[in-house]
C-alpha positions as CSV (number, residue, x, y, z in Angstrom):
1,M,101.3,102.4,106.4
2,N,99.3,105.0,106.3
3,I,95.4,103.7,105.7
4,K,94.6,106.7,103.5
5,R,97.4,105.6,101.5
6,I,96.5,102.0,100.8
7,G,92.7,103.5,100.2
8,K,93.7,105.5,97.6
9,A,96.4,102.3,95.8
10,I,93.0,100.4,95.6
11,M,91.4,103.2,94.0
12,V,93.7,104.0,91.5
13,L,94.5,100.3,91.0
14,L,90.0,99.9,90.2
15,L,90.2,103.2,87.8
16,A,92.5,101.6,85.4
17,T,91.1,98.2,85.3
18,P,88.6,99.1,82.7
19,A,92.1,100.7,80.3
20,L,94.1,97.0,81.0
21,S,90.9,95.4,79.9
22,S,90.5,97.3,77.0
23,M,94.4,97.1,75.9
24,E,93.8,92.9,76.9
25,L,90.9,93.4,74.6
26,M,92.6,94.7,71.6
27,A,95.3,92.4,71.8
28,Q,93.1,89.7,71.8
29,N,91.7,91.0,68.2
30,L,95.6,90.3,66.7
31,K,96.7,87.7,66.1
32,M,100.1,86.7,66.9
33,P,102.2,85.5,63.9
34,T,104.1,82.2,63.7
35,L,106.8,80.9,61.5
36,E,104.9,79.2,59.5
37,D,103.0,83.1,58.9
38,L,107.1,85.2,58.4
39,L,109.0,82.5,56.6
40,P,109.4,81.2,53.4
41,G,108.4,78.1,52.9
42,G,105.8,78.2,55.7
43,A,102.5,76.6,55.6
44,T,100.4,80.5,55.8
45,Y,103.9,82.2,54.7
46,R,102.6,86.0,53.9
47,I,104.0,88.1,51.7
48,A,102.8,91.6,50.4
49,E,101.0,91.2,47.3
50,N,102.6,91.3,43.3
51,L,102.3,91.7,40.0
52,P,104.7,88.7,38.8
53,G,105.5,89.2,35.2
54,L,105.6,92.1,34.2
55,Q,107.5,93.2,31.3
56,W,107.5,95.8,27.9
57,W,106.8,94.8,24.7
58,G,107.9,97.6,22.9
59,D,106.1,99.9,25.0
60,V,103.2,98.7,25.8
61,C,103.5,97.0,29.5
62,I,102.6,93.7,29.7
63,K,100.5,91.8,32.5
64,P,99.8,88.4,32.5
65,G,98.1,86.5,34.4
66,I,96.6,82.4,35.2
67,D,93.9,82.6,32.9
68,S,94.6,86.0,31.1
69,L,96.9,88.0,29.6
70,F,96.7,92.2,29.7
71,A,98.8,94.5,28.2
72,V,98.7,98.2,29.6
73,N,98.7,101.4,28.5
74,P,101.0,103.6,29.9
75,K,99.6,106.6,29.3
76,N,96.7,106.1,31.7
77,G,97.0,102.3,33.1
78,K,94.1,100.7,31.1
79,E,94.0,97.1,30.7
80,T,93.2,95.4,27.2
81,L,92.6,91.6,27.1
82,L,95.2,90.1,24.6
83,T,95.0,87.1,24.4
84,T,93.5,83.5,27.2
85,R,94.7,80.6,28.4
86,E,91.6,78.5,27.1
87,K,92.5,80.0,23.3
88,V,96.5,79.3,23.0
89,N,95.2,75.6,24.6
90,K,93.5,74.8,22.2
91,V,95.4,76.1,19.4
92,L,98.3,74.1,20.9
93,N,96.2,70.6,21.8
94,S,95.5,70.8,17.4
95,L,99.8,70.7,16.9
96,I,100.3,68.5,19.7
97,T,101.3,64.8,18.6
98,P,101.1,61.4,20.1
99,T,105.6,61.4,20.5
100,E,105.6,65.5,22.4
101,T,102.9,64.5,24.5
102,T,104.8,61.7,26.4
103,A,108.3,62.9,25.8
104,T,108.4,65.6,29.3
105,P,106.9,62.7,31.7
106,G,105.6,64.5,34.8
107,H,104.7,67.3,32.4
108,K,101.6,68.9,31.5
109,G,103.8,69.0,28.6
110,N,102.2,71.1,26.1
111,K,99.8,73.3,27.6
112,V,100.5,76.7,28.9
113,Q,100.1,76.3,33.0
114,H,100.1,80.4,33.3
115,F,101.0,83.3,31.5
116,Y,104.1,84.6,34.6
117,N,107.1,82.7,32.3
118,T,106.3,83.9,28.7
119,E,108.3,87.0,26.9
120,F,107.5,89.6,24.6
121,P,111.2,89.8,22.5
122,W,109.7,91.1,19.1
123,P,108.6,95.2,20.1
124,D,108.0,95.4,16.3
125,K,105.5,92.3,16.2
126,P,102.2,90.8,17.8
127,Y,104.1,87.3,18.8
128,M,105.1,85.7,22.4
129,L,107.8,83.3,23.0
130,I,105.7,80.4,24.7
131,K,108.1,78.3,27.2
132,L,106.9,74.7,27.2
133,P,108.8,71.8,29.2
134,A,109.0,70.2,25.5
135,R,109.5,73.4,22.9
136,Y,109.5,76.7,22.7
137,I,106.5,78.2,21.0
138,V,106.4,82.2,18.8
139,Y,102.9,82.4,19.2
140,D,100.9,85.6,17.3
141,F,98.5,86.8,19.5
142,E,96.6,89.5,17.9
143,K,95.3,86.4,15.4
144,D,95.4,83.9,18.1
145,E,97.5,81.4,15.7
146,F,100.8,79.2,16.0
147,V,103.6,81.0,13.9
148,K,107.2,78.3,15.0
149,G,107.9,75.7,17.2
150,L,111.6,75.8,18.9
151,P,112.9,72.2,19.9
152,Q,113.5,72.6,23.3
153,A,115.6,70.7,25.8
154,G,113.3,68.9,27.3
155,E,113.9,65.6,25.2
156,R,117.5,65.4,26.7
157,N,116.7,66.7,30.4
158,G,118.9,69.8,29.1
159,A,119.8,73.0,31.2
160,N,120.9,77.0,30.6
161,I,118.6,77.6,27.8
162,D,119.4,80.5,26.1
163,Y,117.1,81.4,23.0
164,T,118.1,84.8,20.9
165,P,114.5,85.5,19.1
166,E,117.1,88.0,16.4
167,G,118.1,84.6,15.3
168,G,115.1,81.8,15.8
169,H,118.2,79.7,17.5
170,I,117.9,77.7,20.7
171,A,120.9,77.0,23.2
172,Y,121.4,74.7,26.0
173,T,124.0,72.2,27.7
174,V,123.3,68.6,28.4
175,K,125.7,67.7,31.4
176,N,129.0,69.3,30.4
177,N,128.3,69.6,27.0
178,L,126.7,72.3,24.6
179,F,124.0,71.8,22.0
180,V,122.3,74.5,19.5
181,D,119.9,74.0,17.5
182,N,119.8,70.0,19.3
183,K,123.3,70.1,17.7
184,A,126.6,69.3,19.8
185,V,128.5,72.2,19.7
186,T,131.2,70.2,21.7
187,E,132.0,67.1,22.8
188,E,134.4,67.4,26.3
189,P,134.6,64.0,28.7
190,E,134.3,64.8,31.9
191,G,136.2,67.4,34.0
192,I,135.4,70.1,31.2
193,V,132.8,72.2,31.5
194,C,130.9,74.0,28.3
195,G,128.1,76.5,28.3
196,Q,128.0,76.9,31.7
197,S,128.2,79.5,34.3
198,V,132.3,79.7,35.5
199,H,134.4,81.4,38.2
200,R,131.7,79.8,41.0
201,N,129.8,82.8,40.1
202,E,132.2,85.2,41.0
203,F,132.0,88.2,39.0
204,G,128.6,89.4,37.4
205,I,129.2,85.9,36.4
206,G,126.4,84.0,35.7
207,K,125.9,82.8,32.7
208,G,127.6,80.6,29.6
209,T,126.1,81.6,26.9
210,F,126.3,84.8,24.8
211,W,124.4,85.4,21.3
212,S,125.1,88.9,19.1
213,P,123.0,90.6,18.8
214,Q,121.9,89.8,15.2
215,G,121.3,86.2,16.9
216,N,123.9,84.2,14.1
217,L,126.7,84.0,16.3
218,L,127.5,82.4,20.3
219,A,130.2,83.1,22.3
220,F,130.0,80.4,25.3
221,Y,132.6,79.5,28.1
222,R,134.5,76.4,27.9
223,M,135.9,75.5,31.9
224,N,139.0,72.3,32.0
225,E,138.3,71.9,35.8
226,S,139.8,68.1,35.3
227,M,142.6,69.2,37.1
228,V,141.0,70.7,40.6
229,T,141.0,67.4,42.8
230,P,137.7,66.1,42.7
231,Y,135.7,67.1,46.6
232,P,133.8,64.2,48.1
233,L,130.0,64.9,49.3
234,V,127.9,62.0,50.7
235,D,124.7,61.7,49.4
236,I,122.9,58.7,52.0
237,T,120.0,58.7,49.8
238,P,120.9,54.9,49.1
239,R,121.4,51.9,51.1
240,I,124.7,52.4,50.6
241,A,125.4,55.9,50.4
242,L,127.4,56.9,47.0
243,V,129.9,60.0,47.0
244,D,129.1,62.9,45.2
245,K,132.5,64.9,43.5
246,I,132.5,68.4,43.0
247,R,135.3,70.1,41.6
248,Y,135.6,72.9,44.1
249,P,139.3,74.7,44.2
250,M,140.5,76.1,47.5
251,A,142.2,79.3,47.8
252,G,146.5,78.5,47.5
253,M,145.6,75.0,45.0
254,L,144.6,74.7,41.6
255,S,142.2,76.3,39.4
256,H,139.9,75.6,37.1
257,Q,141.1,76.9,33.1
258,V,138.8,78.2,31.0
259,T,139.0,79.7,28.0
260,V,136.1,81.5,25.0
261,G,133.9,80.3,22.7
262,I,132.5,81.2,19.4
263,Y,130.0,79.6,16.9
264,N,128.3,79.6,14.3
265,P,125.1,78.3,13.5
266,D,125.8,78.1,9.7
267,T,129.0,77.1,9.8
268,Q,128.6,74.7,12.5
269,K,132.3,75.7,13.8
270,N,134.0,77.0,16.1
271,V,136.6,79.4,17.2
272,Y,138.2,79.7,20.3
273,L,139.6,83.4,21.6
274,N,143.0,83.4,21.5
275,T,144.1,84.2,24.9
276,G,146.9,82.5,25.4
277,D,147.9,80.2,28.5
278,P,144.6,80.2,30.4
279,T,146.1,79.7,33.7
280,N,145.6,81.6,37.0
281,R,143.3,83.5,34.8
282,Y,139.7,85.0,34.7
283,F,137.7,86.0,32.1
284,T,135.1,87.9,32.5
285,N,131.8,90.2,31.4
286,I,131.9,89.3,27.8
287,S,129.9,91.8,25.7
288,W,129.6,91.7,21.6
289,A,130.3,95.0,19.4
290,P,127.0,96.0,18.1
291,D,128.0,94.7,14.5
292,G,128.8,91.4,16.6
293,K,132.4,91.4,13.9
294,S,134.1,91.8,17.6
295,L,134.0,90.3,21.1
296,Y,134.4,91.8,24.4
297,L,135.8,90.7,27.7
298,I,137.2,91.3,31.0
299,E,140.3,89.6,32.0
300,L,142.1,89.5,35.1
301,N,145.1,88.0,37.0
302,R,144.6,85.6,40.0
303,D,146.0,88.3,42.4
304,Q,142.6,90.2,41.2
305,N,144.2,93.7,41.2
306,H,145.2,93.7,37.1
307,A,141.8,94.2,35.4
308,K,142.2,94.2,31.0
309,L,139.4,95.4,29.0
310,C,140.1,93.5,25.7
311,R,138.8,93.4,22.5
312,Y,138.4,90.0,19.9
313,S,137.5,89.1,16.6
314,S,135.2,86.9,16.3
315,E,136.1,85.6,13.3
316,T,139.6,85.1,13.3
317,G,139.7,84.4,17.6
318,E,142.5,86.8,17.6
319,L,143.0,89.7,19.7
320,M,142.7,93.2,18.6
321,S,143.6,95.5,21.3
322,T,143.9,96.4,24.8
323,L,141.5,99.3,25.4
324,I,141.7,100.0,29.5
325,E,144.1,98.3,32.1
326,E,143.7,98.9,35.9
327,T,145.3,98.1,38.9
328,H,144.5,98.2,42.5
329,P,147.1,97.6,45.4
330,K,144.1,95.4,47.4
331,Y,142.3,94.1,44.4
332,V,139.9,95.2,41.2
333,E,136.4,93.3,40.7
334,P,134.9,94.1,37.3
335,Q,130.9,93.0,38.0
336,Q,129.9,94.4,35.0
337,P,130.1,94.6,31.0
338,I,130.4,97.5,29.0
339,L,127.5,98.6,27.0
340,F,127.9,100.3,24.0
341,L,125.8,103.5,23.2
342,P,122.9,102.7,21.2
343,W,123.3,106.0,19.2
344,D,127.1,105.7,18.4
345,H,128.4,102.5,18.5
346,T,132.3,104.0,18.5
347,Q,131.1,105.4,22.1
348,F,130.3,102.4,25.1
349,I,130.1,102.4,29.2
350,Y,132.9,100.9,31.6
351,Q,131.8,100.6,35.1
352,T,135.1,100.9,37.8
353,Q,135.7,102.0,41.4
354,K,138.5,103.3,40.2
355,D,137.7,107.0,42.2
356,G,136.2,104.7,44.9
357,Y,133.2,104.4,44.3
358,N,131.2,102.5,41.6
359,H,130.6,105.0,38.6
360,L,129.8,105.0,34.8
361,Y,132.6,106.3,32.3
362,L,132.6,106.8,28.6
363,Y,135.2,105.9,25.8
364,N,135.6,105.5,23.1
365,T,136.9,102.2,20.7
366,D,140.0,103.4,20.5
367,G,140.0,102.8,24.2
368,K,140.6,106.9,25.0
369,L,138.2,108.0,27.8
370,I,135.7,111.0,27.0
371,K,134.1,111.7,30.4
372,Q,133.2,110.2,34.0
373,L,129.1,110.5,33.3
374,T,128.6,109.7,37.2
375,K,130.7,111.1,40.2
376,G,130.6,111.6,44.1
377,E,130.4,109.4,47.4
378,W,127.7,107.0,46.4
379,L,127.6,104.6,43.5
380,V,125.9,103.2,40.8
381,Q,124.0,100.0,41.9
382,N,122.8,99.0,37.7
383,V,122.2,100.1,34.7
384,L,118.7,99.9,33.2
385,G,119.4,101.1,29.7
386,F,119.4,103.8,27.8
387,N,116.9,106.2,25.7
388,A,118.3,106.6,22.8
389,R,116.6,109.7,21.1
390,K,117.2,111.9,24.2
391,E,120.7,110.6,24.7
392,E,119.8,109.3,28.6
393,V,120.8,106.5,30.4
394,I,118.9,105.6,32.9
395,I,119.8,104.1,35.9
396,A,119.3,102.7,40.0
397,S,121.7,104.5,43.1
398,T,122.3,105.4,45.9
399,E,122.8,109.0,46.1
400,V,120.0,109.9,48.3
401,S,121.4,107.4,50.8
402,P,123.5,104.2,51.1
403,L,120.1,102.5,52.8
404,Q,117.8,103.4,49.2
405,S,117.6,102.7,46.1
406,N,116.6,105.3,43.8
407,L,116.2,106.1,39.9
408,Y,117.8,108.5,37.7
409,K,118.4,109.4,34.3
410,V,122.0,110.9,33.0
411,N,121.9,113.1,30.1
412,V,125.7,111.3,28.5
413,N,126.4,115.3,27.0
414,T,125.5,116.6,29.6
415,G,125.9,114.4,33.0
416,K,122.6,116.0,34.7
417,R,121.1,114.0,36.6
418,T,117.3,114.1,36.4
419,P,115.2,111.6,39.8
420,L,112.4,110.0,38.3
421,D,110.8,108.7,41.9
422,N,109.6,110.0,44.8
423,S,113.6,109.6,46.4
424,K,112.1,107.1,49.2
425,G,112.7,103.4,50.0
426,V,114.2,101.2,47.6
427,H,113.6,101.2,43.7
428,N,113.7,98.5,41.3
429,G,112.8,99.7,37.7
430,I,112.8,98.1,34.2
431,L,112.8,100.1,31.2
432,S,110.7,100.2,28.2
433,A,112.5,99.6,24.7
434,S,112.1,103.4,23.8
435,G,113.3,105.1,27.5
436,N,110.3,106.4,27.7
437,Y,108.6,104.6,30.4
438,I,109.3,102.8,33.2
439,I,108.1,100.4,35.7
440,D,108.8,101.6,38.8
441,R,108.7,98.5,42.3
442,Y,109.6,99.7,45.4
443,S,108.9,99.3,48.8
444,T,109.2,102.1,51.9
445,P,109.8,101.0,55.5
446,D,106.2,100.8,55.9
447,T,104.3,100.2,52.5
448,P,105.2,96.4,51.4
449,R,104.9,97.0,47.4
450,K,104.2,99.4,45.2
451,I,104.2,99.5,41.4
452,E,103.7,102.3,39.0
453,I,104.5,103.1,35.0
454,T,106.5,106.7,35.2
455,N,107.4,108.0,32.4
456,T,110.3,109.2,31.9
457,Q,110.1,112.7,30.4
458,N,107.6,114.1,32.8
459,K,107.4,112.0,35.9
460,K,103.9,111.7,35.6
461,S,103.1,108.3,36.8
462,V,99.8,105.8,36.9
463,S,99.6,103.0,39.6
464,L,99.4,99.4,38.8
465,L,99.4,98.6,42.7
466,T,99.0,99.3,46.2
467,A,99.9,96.3,48.5
468,K,98.1,96.2,51.4
469,N,100.0,95.1,54.7
470,P,100.8,91.4,54.8
471,Y,100.5,91.4,58.3
472,E,97.8,93.6,59.1
473,G,95.6,92.3,62.1
474,F,98.8,90.4,63.3
475,V,100.9,92.0,66.4
476,M,103.7,93.5,65.5
477,P,107.6,95.3,66.6
478,A,108.8,98.1,66.6
479,I,111.1,98.5,64.2
480,E,114.1,101.5,64.4
481,T,116.8,102.4,62.9
482,G,120.0,104.3,63.6
483,T,123.9,104.7,63.1
484,I,126.9,104.3,65.6
485,K,130.5,104.9,65.2
486,A,132.5,102.4,63.8
487,A,136.0,100.9,65.9
488,D,138.1,103.1,63.7
489,G,135.7,106.4,65.4
490,K,135.2,108.3,62.7
491,T,132.7,105.9,60.0
492,D,128.8,105.9,60.5
493,L,127.9,102.5,60.6
494,Y,123.4,101.7,60.8
495,Y,122.4,99.7,62.8
496,R,118.6,97.8,63.1
497,L,117.0,97.6,66.5
498,V,113.6,95.1,66.8
499,K,111.7,95.8,69.5
500,P,109.1,93.4,71.2
501,A,105.4,94.9,70.8
502,D,104.3,95.3,74.2
503,F,107.5,96.7,75.0
504,D,108.2,98.2,78.0
505,P,111.1,100.3,78.9
506,N,111.7,99.7,82.6
507,K,112.2,95.8,81.9
508,K,115.5,94.6,81.0
509,Y,115.5,92.3,77.6
510,P,117.9,89.2,76.6
511,A,119.1,90.3,73.2
512,I,119.9,88.7,69.9
513,V,122.8,90.1,67.5
514,Y,122.1,88.7,63.7
515,V,124.8,89.3,61.7
516,Y,126.1,88.7,58.2
517,G,128.6,91.6,58.2
518,G,130.5,89.9,54.6
519,P,131.1,91.7,50.8
520,H,128.3,92.5,48.3
521,A,125.7,91.9,51.3
522,Q,124.2,94.6,53.0
523,M,121.1,94.0,56.1
524,I,119.8,97.1,56.8
525,T,117.5,99.0,54.0
526,N,114.8,101.8,53.9
527,G,112.6,99.1,52.1
528,W,109.7,97.3,53.4
529,M,110.4,96.9,57.8
530,N,113.8,98.1,57.2
531,D,114.4,95.0,55.3
532,A,113.6,92.6,58.9
533,R,113.5,89.2,58.7
534,G,111.1,87.4,59.5
535,W,112.6,84.9,63.1
536,D,113.6,88.5,64.2
537,I,109.8,89.6,64.1
538,Y,109.4,86.3,65.6
539,M,111.7,86.6,68.0
540,A,111.2,90.0,69.3
541,N,107.7,89.4,69.7
542,K,109.1,85.9,72.5
543,G,110.8,89.1,74.3
544,Y,114.2,89.5,72.7
545,I,115.9,92.8,71.6
546,M,116.8,91.7,67.7
547,F,119.2,93.9,66.3
548,T,121.8,94.1,63.6
549,L,124.6,96.0,62.5
550,D,125.6,96.7,58.4
551,N,129.4,96.7,59.6
552,R,132.7,97.3,57.4
553,G,133.0,95.6,54.7
554,S,129.5,95.1,53.7
555,S,128.0,96.4,50.7
556,N,126.7,99.7,49.3
557,R,129.5,102.1,50.8
558,G,132.4,101.9,49.0
559,L,135.4,100.3,47.7
560,E,137.2,101.7,50.7
561,F,134.2,100.9,53.6
562,E,134.5,97.5,52.2
563,N,138.1,96.6,51.7
564,V,139.6,97.3,55.2
565,T,139.3,93.7,55.8
566,F,142.0,92.9,53.6
567,R,143.3,90.0,54.2
568,H,142.2,89.8,57.5
569,L,138.6,88.9,57.2
570,G,136.4,89.1,60.7
571,I,138.8,91.1,61.8
572,E,137.6,94.7,62.1
573,E,134.2,92.9,61.2
574,G,133.9,91.9,64.8
575,K,135.2,95.1,66.0
576,D,132.7,97.5,65.2
577,Q,129.8,94.1,66.1
578,V,131.4,94.2,69.4
579,K,130.5,98.3,69.2
580,G,127.2,97.6,68.0
581,V,126.9,95.7,71.8
582,D,128.3,98.5,73.0
583,Y,125.0,100.6,72.2
584,L,123.7,97.9,73.1
585,K,124.4,97.8,77.0
586,S,123.9,101.3,77.1
587,L,120.2,101.3,76.8
588,P,118.8,100.7,79.8
589,Y,115.9,97.8,79.0
590,I,119.0,96.0,77.7
591,D,120.2,92.9,80.1
592,S,124.2,92.9,79.3
593,N,124.1,89.3,80.9
594,R,121.9,88.0,78.1
595,I,123.4,88.7,74.6
596,G,123.2,86.0,71.7
597,V,124.8,86.1,68.1
598,H,123.1,84.2,65.3
599,G,124.6,84.5,61.6
600,W,124.9,82.5,58.8
601,S,127.6,81.5,55.5
602,F,129.7,84.7,56.4
603,G,127.6,85.8,59.1
604,G,128.2,82.0,60.1
605,H,131.9,83.1,60.5
606,M,131.3,86.0,62.1
607,T,129.1,84.1,65.1
608,T,131.4,81.3,65.7
609,A,134.4,84.4,66.1
610,L,132.1,86.6,68.2
611,M,131.9,83.8,70.7
612,L,135.6,82.8,70.8
613,R,137.2,86.7,70.2
614,Y,134.6,88.0,72.8
615,P,133.6,85.4,75.3
616,E,132.8,88.0,78.0
617,I,130.2,89.0,75.7
618,F,128.7,86.8,74.4
619,K,126.6,84.2,76.3
620,V,124.6,81.8,73.2
621,G,125.2,81.3,69.5
622,V,123.9,79.3,66.7
623,A,126.0,79.4,63.3
624,G,124.6,78.1,60.4
625,G,126.6,77.0,57.4
626,P,130.1,78.8,58.8
627,V,133.8,79.0,57.6
628,I,136.1,78.1,59.9
629,D,139.4,78.1,57.7
630,W,139.7,80.2,55.2
631,K,142.4,77.6,53.5
632,Y,139.2,75.6,52.8
633,Y,137.1,78.4,50.9
634,E,137.0,78.4,47.1
635,I,139.2,80.6,45.1
636,M,137.6,83.4,43.6
637,Y,136.0,84.2,46.9
638,G,138.8,83.6,49.1
639,E,141.3,85.2,47.3
640,R,140.2,88.5,46.5
641,Y,140.0,89.1,50.3
642,M,142.6,87.2,51.8
643,D,144.6,86.3,49.1
644,T,146.2,82.6,49.2
645,P,147.4,81.1,52.2
646,Q,151.2,80.7,50.2
647,T,151.4,84.8,50.7
648,N,149.5,85.7,53.7
649,P,149.8,82.9,56.3
650,E,149.6,85.3,58.9
651,G,146.3,85.9,57.9
652,Y,145.1,83.2,57.4
653,E,146.7,81.5,60.6
654,Q,144.6,84.6,62.4
655,C,141.0,84.5,60.9
656,D,141.4,80.7,61.5
657,L,138.8,79.7,63.6
658,K,140.1,75.9,64.8
659,N,142.9,77.6,66.8
660,L,140.5,80.1,69.2
661,A,138.5,76.8,69.8
662,G,140.0,76.6,73.2
663,Q,139.0,80.0,73.6
664,L,135.0,79.5,74.1
665,K,133.0,79.6,77.1
666,G,129.4,80.0,76.0
667,H,126.7,77.8,74.5
668,L,127.4,77.5,70.4
669,L,125.2,75.3,68.4
670,I,126.6,74.8,64.8
671,I,124.6,73.8,62.0
672,H,124.9,72.9,58.9
673,D,123.9,70.7,55.6
674,D,125.6,67.7,54.2
675,H,125.7,68.7,50.4
676,D,126.7,72.6,51.3
677,D,128.4,72.8,47.8
678,T,129.6,76.3,48.8
679,C,131.3,75.6,52.0
680,V,132.2,72.7,52.5
681,P,131.0,70.1,55.3
682,Q,134.9,70.2,56.6
683,H,134.7,73.5,57.7
684,T,132.4,72.5,60.9
685,L,133.6,68.8,61.4
686,S,137.3,70.0,61.9
687,F,136.3,72.3,64.3
688,M,134.0,70.1,66.2
689,K,137.3,67.8,65.9
690,A,139.4,71.1,67.2
691,C,137.3,71.8,70.2
692,V,137.0,68.0,71.0
693,D,141.0,68.3,71.2
694,A,140.2,71.6,73.4
695,R,138.1,69.9,75.6
696,T,135.1,72.6,74.9
697,Y,132.0,71.6,74.3
698,P,129.7,73.2,71.3
699,D,126.6,71.7,69.5
700,L,125.9,70.4,65.9
701,F,123.3,69.7,64.1
702,I,123.4,68.6,60.1
703,Y,120.4,69.1,57.7
704,P,121.0,66.3,55.6
705,G,120.1,66.3,52.1
706,H,120.2,70.5,52.1
707,K,122.9,72.6,50.0
708,H,124.4,76.0,52.0
709,N,121.2,77.0,53.0
710,V,118.1,75.3,54.1
711,L,114.8,76.0,52.1
712,G,111.7,74.9,51.4
713,R,110.1,73.1,54.4
714,D,112.6,72.5,56.2
715,R,113.3,76.3,56.7
716,V,110.3,76.6,59.6
717,H,111.9,73.1,60.8
718,L,115.6,75.3,61.1
719,H,114.2,78.2,62.6
720,E,112.1,76.4,65.1
721,K,116.0,74.5,66.3
722,I,117.5,78.3,66.2
723,T,114.9,79.7,68.7
724,L,114.8,76.6,71.1
725,Y,118.4,77.2,71.6
726,F,117.9,80.3,72.6
727,E,115.6,80.0,74.9
728,D,116.8,77.4,76.2
729,Y,120.6,78.9,77.2
730,L,119.6,82.8,76.8
């Protein structure tokens, strides 16, 4: 080599040294986030500042804290102290009896520990509802005095507590029976459950009791699951392990039977709706008529392709009319009860995907369609409430982008939509009683959290919080989003790419695909960090490219996008994920020979399926709580997307991953919780048996005592385990 050239090269290096040193110095000033920083349950878990418990008292915003309770003027943001914890506890202490003090062992019983779970259900009175372990308290915060005490369920170890401020009654469940005001409403044997959520929380069901608008009647679910074969889960806590039996109806097998009762606290009598034989029927989306004289629900057949909106008499339980019927060759999926217009009780809003996207339709109580209120290739995600004076309904929708949730008011008379936010990011709103104001919580990719109060008429806002970046001072990776074409060659799919902070385009990086892929879930949004997970951040900092793709079948893209997977779950989703990998491979900095995959639940199914169906692509996988055989999954979810094993044997056979056990080539770790009552351990154990028979060798790790995910302190250990597996084999 020429001596001059060598000298020139040395000079270039010397000149570059100060710059390199300053970069290193900058890096030294930043901390590398650990799993403890990044994961819920971590000792130093970092999350954006928040204002928990914000709510409305009429049109006054209530801001609770630990020691103080404030009212916020929505016009100017001015705060006024309402009361303090010291004052409230002084009043409550004067009411305590020795019995109440000892009624709930382990609780600091009748003292307020903070104001975050207080409620303000009386917009016309200065009252708040204080929830204590032994009882509920109605408290006057203007006079700082006790108003009323309500017996709670503490002494009975009750659950599912449901209080009606209108009627002053309190409902709760003890084991499998329902109580109201400490009186037993039902006396059912084991195997029949009252007052609790039914149909395994599908169809938007999240509770089992429903008070009438006047608070004088209580509708409740009664679920007979005695015909469902008890499923064994093993509790290893005692020296001799015990069998915990759950009622888990599997696809194609006998399902539980549900009826709806109405309890009258004045007469202490029950009336049951005369729905006929409940076999193979689902009763969902319960709502009351404004006058309390009738009850509405949506009935669905077991095939889930025929829905009926029915009206029943609350006095006799008899069917009064069937107002709407809806069918679909694949499935109908009602998720929301009807909503009556507060200014016209002869009209209500019905939500359906019948035009391909979830939209609002206005009907009268005769079942006549008045008009479609919203329309377009976007969907209504939520109805926040109404402004009765302006005759407006307030909604959240994906109209701006499938990656966003934005707030609008819709004029019920004209259909005109008016945006109520900045049209950026992901917004969640809480509407005031009048509908004049909205508490708007939102985030964008680079804004962790902002909270504002917005006037729904003039869009003027006052700021309550602008959260700092919780990772300020930490080394953070770069996050990119974009679109690729699905396997059908025409549908746009959104992806997220997370790169190391010290990314070098000239290097080759291993890549890990984080996948979910199932319905009712969306992994990429325009919220904070584009919804990148803490583990994604951690692995990117360790030198991996992290990739996530929302394939066809996932949420917020309309009915056709979702139901393309009907009767063959995991197949089309897998084809789309491979298209995502094709995109990864096209990037010059990706090591095509080092691609891994990880996911949980439906993502566990996808991880296992991708490892088996595409062994030439995926070298390492970690599957958590995976569905292996859809015959082992529950009826309501499984049959909606797969039909029954009797009517779709080919689909069940095609999607049974045990049949592919012999195709495992790479390293696969399966993690399962031993008390998983959502995706029972039989999935994983049967797959391990199939692999033994096929002479393939996956790895297995069990988390004792957890259910369908690993939460709490053990969550850090879980991700350490996952990380080590990729470090060992990818």
